[in-house]
BADRENMI-651112 format. One record per residue: residue number from 1; residue in one letter; x, y, z of N, C-alpha, C in turn. Coordinates in Angstrom, 3 decimals, decimal comma, padded with zeros to 6 digits. Layout:
<rs>
(r NUM 'A' (X Y Z) (X Y Z) (X Y Z))
...
</rs>
This chain:
<rs>
(r 1 'M' (-040,391 107,271 034,290) (-040,686 107,987 035,516) (-040,477 107,108 036,741))
(r 2 'G' (-039,777 106,024 036,655) (-039,604 105,132 037,786) (-038,868 105,753 038,952))
(r 3 'D' (-037,947 106,699 038,703) (-037,193 107,338 039,768) (-037,905 108,633 040,138))
(r 4 'S' (-038,581 108,671 041,287) (-039,406 109,814 041,658) (-038,679 110,782 042,575))
(r 5 'R' (-037,370 110,903 042,401) (-036,603 111,815 043,238) (-036,290 113,091 042,469))
(r 6 'I' (-036,269 114,182 043,190) (-035,867 115,468 042,626) (-034,724 115,987 043,473))
(r 7 'R' (-033,702 116,491 042,796) (-032,537 117,018 043,497) (-032,613 118,544 043,466))
(r 8 'P' (-032,914 119,178 044,631) (-032,966 120,636 044,665) (-031,564 121,223 044,561))
(r 9 'M' (-031,497 122,532 044,451) (-030,214 123,211 044,297) (-029,249 122,879 045,435))
(r 10 'S' (-029,768 122,525 046,606) (-028,907 122,198 047,742) (-028,176 120,878 047,541))
(r 11 'G' (-028,584 120,099 046,551) (-027,960 118,808 046,298) (-028,653 117,658 047,015))
(r 12 'K' (-029,590 117,965 047,882) (-030,350 116,905 048,560) (-031,400 116,351 047,616))
(r 13 'T' (-031,718 115,094 047,788) (-032,704 114,453 046,936) (-034,052 114,427 047,647))
(r 14 'L' (-035,075 114,909 046,976) (-036,432 114,916 047,518) (-037,204 113,728 046,960))
(r 15 'H' (-038,055 113,161 047,791) (-038,881 112,022 047,394) (-040,317 112,285 047,824))
(r 16 'P' (-041,278 112,077 046,956) (-042,668 112,155 047,421) (-043,007 110,879 048,190))
(r 17 'R' (-043,814 111,006 049,215) (-044,271 109,849 049,997) (-045,759 109,998 050,254))
(r 18 'S' (-046,449 108,893 050,219) (-047,871 108,904 050,532) (-048,260 107,538 051,085))
(r 19 'K' (-049,292 107,541 051,899) (-049,855 106,295 052,413) (-051,268 106,191 051,871))
(r 20 'I' (-051,630 105,015 051,445) (-052,938 104,782 050,844) (-053,695 103,773 051,710))
(r 21 'W' (-054,890 104,140 052,113) (-055,758 103,202 052,807) (-057,195 103,518 052,437))
(r 22 'I' (-058,084 102,620 052,784) (-059,500 102,757 052,462) (-060,271 102,856 053,764))
(r 23 'E' (-061,159 103,847 053,839) (-062,001 104,045 055,015) (-063,466 103,921 054,626))
(r 24 'A' (-064,299 103,608 055,608) (-065,746 103,619 055,436) (-066,279 104,828 056,202))
(r 25 'D' (-067,136 105,564 055,591) (-067,761 106,733 056,221) (-066,747 107,751 056,723))
(r 26 'G' (-065,576 107,780 056,112) (-064,574 108,775 056,451) (-063,922 108,624 057,807))
(r 27 'Q' (-064,153 107,509 058,494) (-063,549 107,364 059,818) (-063,181 105,938 060,205))
(r 28 'N' (-063,768 104,965 059,587) (-063,512 103,568 059,952) (-062,559 102,914 058,964))
(r 29 'M' (-061,409 102,474 059,476) (-060,419 101,785 058,647) (-061,029 100,515 058,075))
(r 30 'V' (-060,893 100,352 056,765) (-061,358 099,143 056,098) (-060,172 098,319 055,628))
(r 31 'F' (-059,245 098,957 054,900) (-058,118 098,202 054,370) (-056,964 099,140 054,069))
(r 32 'G' (-055,757 098,658 054,362) (-054,547 099,424 054,094) (-053,347 098,497 054,181))
(r 33 'G' (-052,179 099,074 054,315) (-050,948 098,294 054,336) (-050,867 097,293 055,475))
(r 34 'G' (-051,332 097,685 056,651) (-051,304 096,771 057,797) (-052,228 095,578 057,608))
(r 35 'R' (-053,418 095,845 057,106) (-054,360 094,751 056,864) (-053,844 093,855 055,733))
(r 36 'L' (-053,240 094,462 054,738) (-052,653 093,660 053,664) (-051,603 092,713 054,233))
(r 37 'S' (-050,735 093,219 055,098) (-049,703 092,369 055,721) (-050,327 091,234 056,519))
(r 38 'L' (-051,397 091,530 057,239) (-052,086 090,502 058,022) (-052,646 089,418 057,105))
(r 39 'F' (-053,319 089,813 056,043) (-053,904 088,835 055,130) (-052,823 088,033 054,407))
(r 40 'Q' (-051,722 088,677 054,055) (-050,611 087,954 053,432) (-050,037 086,915 054,390))
(r 41 'A' (-049,913 087,280 055,668) (-049,382 086,345 056,667) (-050,344 085,172 056,885))
(r 42 'I' (-051,641 085,443 056,882) (-052,620 084,353 057,019) (-052,489 083,401 055,829))
(r 43 'A' (-052,335 083,964 054,634) (-052,164 083,124 053,439) (-050,894 082,291 053,548))
(r 44 'E' (-049,828 082,881 054,066) (-048,541 082,185 054,161) (-048,552 081,091 055,223))
(r 45 'Y' (-049,092 081,390 056,394) (-048,998 080,465 057,524) (-050,235 079,591 057,719))
(r 46 'G' (-051,358 079,955 057,098) (-052,572 079,160 057,263) (-053,127 079,220 058,661))
(r 47 'S' (-052,799 080,279 059,393) (-053,202 080,394 060,790) (-053,263 081,872 061,184))
(r 48 'I' (-054,392 082,279 061,728) (-054,516 083,653 062,217) (-053,582 083,854 063,403))
(r 49 'N' (-053,512 082,878 064,290) (-052,662 082,985 065,476) (-051,190 083,160 065,086))
(r 50 'R' (-050,728 082,351 064,174) (-049,328 082,436 063,733) (-049,070 083,736 062,977))
(r 51 'A' (-050,019 084,137 062,135) (-049,884 085,396 061,399) (-049,781 086,569 062,373))
(r 52 'A' (-050,641 086,566 063,382) (-050,621 087,638 064,378) (-049,283 087,662 065,111))
(r 53 'A' (-048,808 086,501 065,520) (-047,532 086,417 066,240) (-046,383 086,928 065,370))
(r 54 'E' (-046,373 086,556 064,106) (-045,315 086,997 063,197) (-045,323 088,516 063,017))
(r 55 'L' (-046,508 089,114 063,130) (-046,642 090,565 062,956) (-046,568 091,324 064,283))
(r 56 'G' (-046,372 090,597 065,381) (-046,235 091,244 066,682) (-047,538 091,777 067,246))
(r 57 'M' (-048,641 091,101 066,940) (-049,927 091,522 067,501) (-050,614 090,325 068,133))
(r 58 'S' (-051,597 090,611 068,938) (-052,341 089,535 069,593) (-053,335 088,920 068,608))
(r 59 'Y' (-053,752 087,698 068,916) (-054,781 087,047 068,110) (-056,037 087,910 068,118))
(r 60 'R' (-056,383 088,422 069,287) (-057,593 089,242 069,431) (-057,544 090,471 068,515))
(r 61 'A' (-056,387 091,148 068,464) (-056,248 092,323 067,602) (-056,402 091,928 066,133))
(r 62 'A' (-055,764 090,829 065,751) (-055,857 090,367 064,358) (-057,297 090,003 064,016))
(r 63 'W' (-057,949 089,261 064,898) (-059,330 088,849 064,644) (-060,245 090,068 064,568))
(r 64 'G' (-060,002 091,068 065,412) (-060,792 092,300 065,371) (-060,647 093,024 064,044))
(r 65 'K' (-059,441 093,068 063,505) (-059,207 093,714 062,213) (-059,906 092,952 061,085))
(r 66 'I' (-059,852 091,638 061,154) (-060,505 090,810 060,130) (-062,013 091,026 060,168))
(r 67 'T' (-062,604 090,912 061,345) (-064,060 091,032 061,438) (-064,541 092,441 061,112))
(r 68 'A' (-063,770 093,464 061,478) (-064,149 094,842 061,133) (-064,150 095,030 059,623))
(r 69 'T' (-063,129 094,493 058,954) (-063,055 094,610 057,502) (-064,213 093,852 056,848))
(r 70 'E' (-064,492 092,649 057,338) (-065,614 091,879 056,800) (-066,936 092,628 056,991))
(r 71 'K' (-067,107 093,233 058,149) (-068,347 093,971 058,450) (-068,505 095,171 057,508))
(r 72 'H' (-067,446 095,945 057,336) (-067,529 097,136 056,488) (-067,758 096,790 055,023))
(r 73 'L' (-067,192 095,682 054,561) (-067,335 095,292 053,160) (-068,553 094,401 052,907))
(r 74 'G' (-069,044 093,766 053,971) (-070,191 092,876 053,822) (-069,856 091,570 053,121))
(r 75 'I' (-068,594 091,148 053,244) (-068,175 089,885 052,636) (-067,284 089,105 053,600))
(r 76 'K' (-067,290 087,794 053,448) (-066,437 086,907 054,240) (-065,047 086,899 053,614))
(r 77 'L' (-064,023 087,103 054,444) (-062,654 087,175 053,939) (-061,762 086,034 054,418))
(r 78 'V' (-062,090 085,458 055,568) (-061,272 084,378 056,129) (-062,183 083,243 056,563))
(r 79 'D' (-061,843 082,037 056,141) (-062,527 080,831 056,603) (-061,660 080,187 057,673))
(r 80 'K' (-062,283 079,845 058,803) (-061,578 079,172 059,908) (-062,054 077,736 059,977))
(r 81 'Y' (-061,090 076,840 060,185) (-061,392 075,422 060,325) (-060,865 074,964 061,671))
(r 82 'M' (-061,730 074,328 062,454) (-061,353 073,896 063,794) (-061,177 072,387 063,826))
(r 83 'G' (-060,040 071,926 064,318) (-059,791 070,507 064,512) (-059,672 069,720 063,218))
(r 84 'G' (-059,284 068,484 063,360) (-059,175 067,601 062,210) (-057,978 067,929 061,331))
(r 85 'T' (-057,986 067,360 060,149) (-056,854 067,532 059,245) (-056,842 068,904 058,572))
(r 86 'R' (-057,953 069,618 058,646) (-058,051 070,905 057,973) (-058,056 072,061 058,968))
(r 87 'S' (-057,465 071,898 060,105) (-057,425 072,934 061,138) (-056,605 074,122 060,647))
(r 88 'G' (-057,106 075,319 060,895) (-056,385 076,528 060,506) (-057,296 077,534 059,842))
(r 89 'S' (-056,713 078,428 059,081) (-057,466 079,489 058,415) (-056,966 079,648 056,989))
(r 90 'E' (-057,880 080,052 056,121) (-057,477 080,365 054,758) (-058,308 081,528 054,231))
(r 91 'L' (-057,726 082,237 053,298) (-058,401 083,379 052,707) (-059,453 082,911 051,711))
(r 92 'T' (-060,542 083,648 051,663) (-061,574 083,364 050,671) (-061,142 083,964 049,326))
(r 93 'P' (-061,776 083,544 048,239) (-061,474 084,171 046,939) (-061,700 085,687 046,967))
(r 94 'E' (-062,703 086,134 047,742) (-062,971 087,567 047,844) (-061,809 088,304 048,514))
(r 95 'A' (-061,186 087,675 049,504) (-060,023 088,283 050,166) (-058,869 088,433 049,182))
(r 96 'K' (-058,670 087,426 048,374) (-057,590 087,488 047,379) (-057,856 088,587 046,350))
(r 97 'K' (-059,113 088,746 045,943) (-059,478 089,822 045,021) (-059,242 091,184 045,668))
(r 98 'L' (-059,618 091,313 046,929) (-059,420 092,560 047,666) (-057,933 092,908 047,742))
(r 99 'M' (-057,105 091,938 048,065) (-055,668 092,171 048,161) (-055,091 092,597 046,809))
(r 100 'D' (-055,473 091,898 045,754) (-054,977 092,238 044,417) (-055,418 093,643 044,012))
(r 101 'A' (-056,684 093,963 044,262) (-057,210 095,282 043,897) (-056,491 096,382 044,674))
(r 102 'Y' (-056,276 096,152 045,969) (-055,581 097,153 046,787) (-054,150 097,367 046,305))
(r 103 'Q' (-053,443 096,290 046,016) (-052,054 096,409 045,563) (-051,970 097,158 044,235))
(r 104 'Q' (-052,877 096,885 043,320) (-052,892 097,584 042,030) (-053,248 099,053 042,240))
(r 105 'F' (-054,242 099,319 043,063) (-054,647 100,699 043,380) (-053,482 101,472 043,995))
(r 106 'K' (-052,768 100,834 044,908) (-051,637 101,489 045,559) (-050,525 101,788 044,548))
(r 107 'R' (-050,203 100,813 043,693) (-049,172 101,030 042,664) (-049,530 102,203 041,753))
(r 108 'E' (-050,767 102,216 041,287) (-051,198 103,289 040,394) (-051,236 104,637 041,110))
(r 109 'S' (-051,622 104,631 042,385) (-051,642 105,876 043,168) (-050,240 106,434 043,339))
(r 110 'I' (-049,278 105,575 043,627) (-047,888 106,018 043,781) (-047,363 106,586 042,464))
(r 111 'N' (-047,678 105,936 041,352) (-047,263 106,459 040,045) (-047,872 107,831 039,782))
(r 112 'A' (-049,149 108,003 040,143) (-049,804 109,301 039,945) (-049,156 110,372 040,825))
(r 113 'V' (-048,835 110,024 042,070) (-048,162 110,971 042,969) (-046,798 111,347 042,400))
(r 114 'D' (-046,062 110,379 041,894) (-044,755 110,663 041,290) (-044,894 111,651 040,131))
(r 115 'Q' (-045,860 111,423 039,267) (-046,053 112,303 038,119) (-046,440 113,717 038,562))
(r 116 'L' (-047,312 113,816 039,545) (-047,704 115,137 040,057) (-046,528 115,834 040,735))
(r 117 'F' (-045,685 115,081 041,390) (-044,499 115,637 042,035) (-043,588 116,290 040,991))
(r 118 'Y' (-043,339 115,564 039,900) (-042,518 116,134 038,824) (-043,183 117,375 038,235))
(r 119 'K' (-044,482 117,297 038,028) (-045,214 118,415 037,438) (-045,081 119,678 038,288))
(r 120 'H' (-045,235 119,546 039,593) (-045,283 120,714 040,462) (-043,932 121,137 041,027))
(r 121 'F' (-042,991 120,232 041,139) (-041,699 120,564 041,736) (-040,546 120,547 040,735))
(r 122 'G' (-040,743 119,957 039,571) (-039,671 119,837 038,591) (-039,123 121,169 038,119))
(r 123 'S' (-039,952 122,197 038,089) (-039,488 123,493 037,585) (-038,732 124,305 038,635))
(r 124 'I' (-038,830 123,918 039,891) (-038,131 124,688 040,931) (-036,934 123,948 041,516))
(r 125 'C' (-036,766 122,719 041,104) (-035,639 121,916 041,586) (-034,973 121,246 040,386))
(r 126 'K' (-033,702 120,928 040,560) (-033,009 120,175 039,517) (-033,480 118,721 039,567))
(r 127 'L' (-033,858 118,184 038,434) (-034,241 116,783 038,365) (-033,003 115,917 038,280))
(r 128 'P' (-033,024 114,736 038,863) (-031,882 113,827 038,685) (-031,748 113,472 037,210))
(r 129 'E' (-030,560 113,121 036,805) (-030,283 112,804 035,397) (-031,255 111,753 034,864))
(r 130 'S' (-031,593 110,762 035,666) (-032,451 109,660 035,201) (-033,877 110,121 034,920))
(r 131 'A' (-034,296 111,277 035,462) (-035,670 111,723 035,286) (-035,801 112,733 034,149))
(r 132 'Q' (-034,689 113,195 033,586) (-034,774 114,216 032,553) (-034,955 113,629 031,180))
</rs>
């Protein structure tokens, strides 16, 4: 089921798409693709400032996203070190667990959406050869 495209009678290929994110209380963003990118950049560059710049956002915006996520989850996600040989930022073990869990959840969610797409649309559209 790796190819989640369906070819309708018109010959066009249809693809299911979905975005997965986590909210608190149904309105407050906790974690999603943007936050994942931010945390990945912090891990790569060892700096919130550099991560923010690479993603085209201000330090303030990045720091706000980090602190909001920490507040909603009640856990520390980024350690900051000021001055000396250890200046910069690094992810906590909890942040790494959060990132891994989100990536696995997203992969499984996309697979479930693909399967439901075939279930509900496969009978009204021609499936590509690879999906039959």
